[in-house]
C-alpha positions, 0 to 999 in steps of 0.5 A, spaced: 956 022 339 963 023 338 962 021 330 956 025 329 959 031 332 965 030 327 961 029 321 957 035 323 964 039 324 965 037 317 959 039 314 959 043 307 951 043 306 951 051 306 957 052 302 954 055 296 949 059 300 954 062 304 959 064 299 953 068 296 952 072 302 956 079 303 961 075 307 962 070 302 965 065 308 966 058 308 962 053 313 964 053 320 960 049 324 960 051 332 957 046 337 958 043 344 955 036 345 956 030 350 951 025 351 952 027 359 949 034 358 943 035 362 942 043 360 941 044 352 942 051 350 938 051 343 940 058 340 939 060 333 945 060 329 952 063 331 954 070 329 960 073 326 964 073 332 963 066 334 964 064 327 971 067 328 972 064 334 969 057 333 966 057 340 959 059 342 957 065 345 964 068 345 960 075 344 956 080 348 950 076 347 954 070 351 956 075 357 948 077 357 946 069 357 951 067 362 948 073 367 941 070 365 943 063 367 947 065 373 953 061 370 960 063 370 964 061 363 967 055 366 960 052 368 957 055 361 963 051 357 963 045 361 960 040 355 959 034 360 953 038 363 951 044 358 950 042 351 950 048 346 946 046 340 944 052 335 938 051 330 944 052 324 951 050 326 954 056 322 954 063 321 949 064 316 952 071 313 949 078 312 944 081 307 944 088 307 948 089 313 943 084 317 944 077 319 941 072 315 936 067 318 938 060 320 938 055 314 933 050 315 937 045 312 941 044 318 936 043 323 932 038 318 939 034 317 942 034 324 937 036 329 934 029 330 940 025 330 943 030 335 937 030 340 937 022 340 944 023 342 943 027 348 939 022 353 940 026 359 937 033 358 933 035 364 932 042 361 932 045 354 932 053 353 930 055 346 932 061 344 928 065 339 923 063 334 926 057 330 928 054 336 922 055 340 918 052 334 922 046 333 923 044 341 916 047 343 912 046 337 909 053 338 907 058 332 906 064 335 912 070 336 917 070 341 914 075 346 908 071 346 912 064 347 916 067 352 910 070 356 907 063 357 914 060 360 911 057 365 907 053 361 913 049 359 916 048 366 920 044 368 923 041 362 924 048 358 924 055 359 923 059 352 928 065 352 929 071 347 935 072 344 940 075 349 943 080 343 944 087 345 939 088 339 934 086 344 935 091 349 929 095 348 925 088 348 928 087 355 926 094 357 919 094 354 918 087 358 920 088 365 917 082 367 922 078 364 927 080 369 923 080 375 919 074 374 922 069 369 930 070 371 930 068 378 926 061 376 931 060 370 937 061 375 934 056 380 932 051 375 939 051 371 942 051 378 938 045 380 939 041 373 947 042 374 947 040 381 
């Protein structure tokens, strides 16, 4: 896994694509993996703040996600127990001020080998549509998938993105906080204990 993570961190597959975005940035793969990890947070792609910091979820989305999971920063960033593996490892950039989607070439190139190197996973948290399609094989939208969260237990719990942009979604779907979050926190605690 160490060699694979080193190769991923040196990846430049999307250099031309990123150079053509409004941000004209260079690739900076961001992930945290160890073969001992029991929990996988399968996000979409790092945002601009994470691209700058080089550490996943170092933004308000991370604060909200840690709250959802019932984890402090020390537990969340303990890569021996928690793997953080987005569908695309680099910030995809902006187009007209909006985040671009994760480039599919990243998952096609790296996802299967990394997943093979995580034999101890007991819970996968696919965040957003690309992660839910890859890990759960779903084809419906995020809301429909997250509504069916019980269908994926005990090995997975699909989540919406914890971004501030989804605050309206959370208000329109109060069942998420009332029903899903208590089960999520209990399952995360069980898996990491």
